[in-house]
C-alpha positions, -999 to 999 in steps of 0.1 A, spaced: 3 -2 -1 31 25 9 42 19 -19 15 33 -41 24 61 -27 56 62 -42 42 59 -76 35 97 -84 68 112 -70 91 86 -95 68 98 -120 76 137 -111 110 131 -102 113 113 -140 96 143 -157 116 167 -140 148 152 -147 138 147 -187 131 182 -189 160 200 -172 186 215 -195 217 231 -193 237 254 -212 207 274 -221 206 300 -248 201 337 -247 183 343 -275 180 382 -287 148 396 -298 159 406 -330 145 381 -354 163 393 -385 204 396 -368 209 354 -379 222 327 -365 250 339 -358 243 373 -340 231 351 -313 254 349 -278 250 322 -251 250 337 -215 286 322 -209 288 352 -240 301 323 -268 292 330 -298 264 305 -311 268 296 -349 244 275 -378 271 244 -370 258 245 -332 222 234 -341 215 197 -342 203 195 -389 187 161 -395 207 143 -419 180 129 -451 190 114 -484 200 151 -500 220 166 -474 241 133 -462 276 146 -479 270 183 -468 268 173 -433 300 151 -436 318 178 -451 307 202 -427 317 179 -397 280 179 -388 263 148 -395 255 137 -361 238 103 -344 208 113 -321 204 98 -283 177 98 -262 180 97 -227 188 113 -196 228 102 -194 253 117 -217 289 102 -223 317 113 -239 318 104 -275 348 125 -286 371 99 -293 339 83 -318 334 117 -327 376 126 -333 377 84 -354 350 86 -375 338 123 -380 305 118 -366 290 135 -339 269 119 -308 239 146 -293 216 132 -270 185 148 -268 158 143 -242 143 111 -230 107 125 -245 99 112 -281 73 122 -304 60 104 -331 70 126 -351 111 130 -339 113 97 -341 110 89 -371 127 118 -383 158 104 -359 156 66 -374 161 82 -408 189 104 -397 205 74 -376 200 47 -407 216 75 -436 244 75 -409 250 47 -399 249 35 -436 276 55 -448 296 45 -418 290 4 -429 303 12 -463 335 33 -450 346 12 -425 327 -21 -415 305 -25 -387 338 -17 -370 324 17 -358 294 -1 -334 327 -15 -310 342 25 -310 305 40 -305 297 12 -272 262 14 -279 237 16 -311 219 50 -317 181 51 -316 163 27 -342 196 10 -352 184 -23 -333 
């Protein structure tokens, strides 16, 4: 009976942990200034390269050239993937643990396209270096 009282508390703590983000960006109200004019609270410049662009059949080459191709992972824990990113040129970004049907389809397509590229170029050796399978690749 007492354990039933804990269920709402666990649900609330899960929601709070999933929705908490760090590195908040203070966006200027001048929308004509563009992304390169935005500044973060640490006064670092924010560029268009800082924003996630999902890969599709038409833009993968551009994302690879600009070193912006990114696996999307959903969850609450962010791991260090810097060795993988240096070796393969593919970033890994952990997004919020809430997955909508729309973002699920886009992230799945993104991860499959990048996975196909890595399989073609490196066989499946990259999987061991990454240490996990990104969303949708099981």
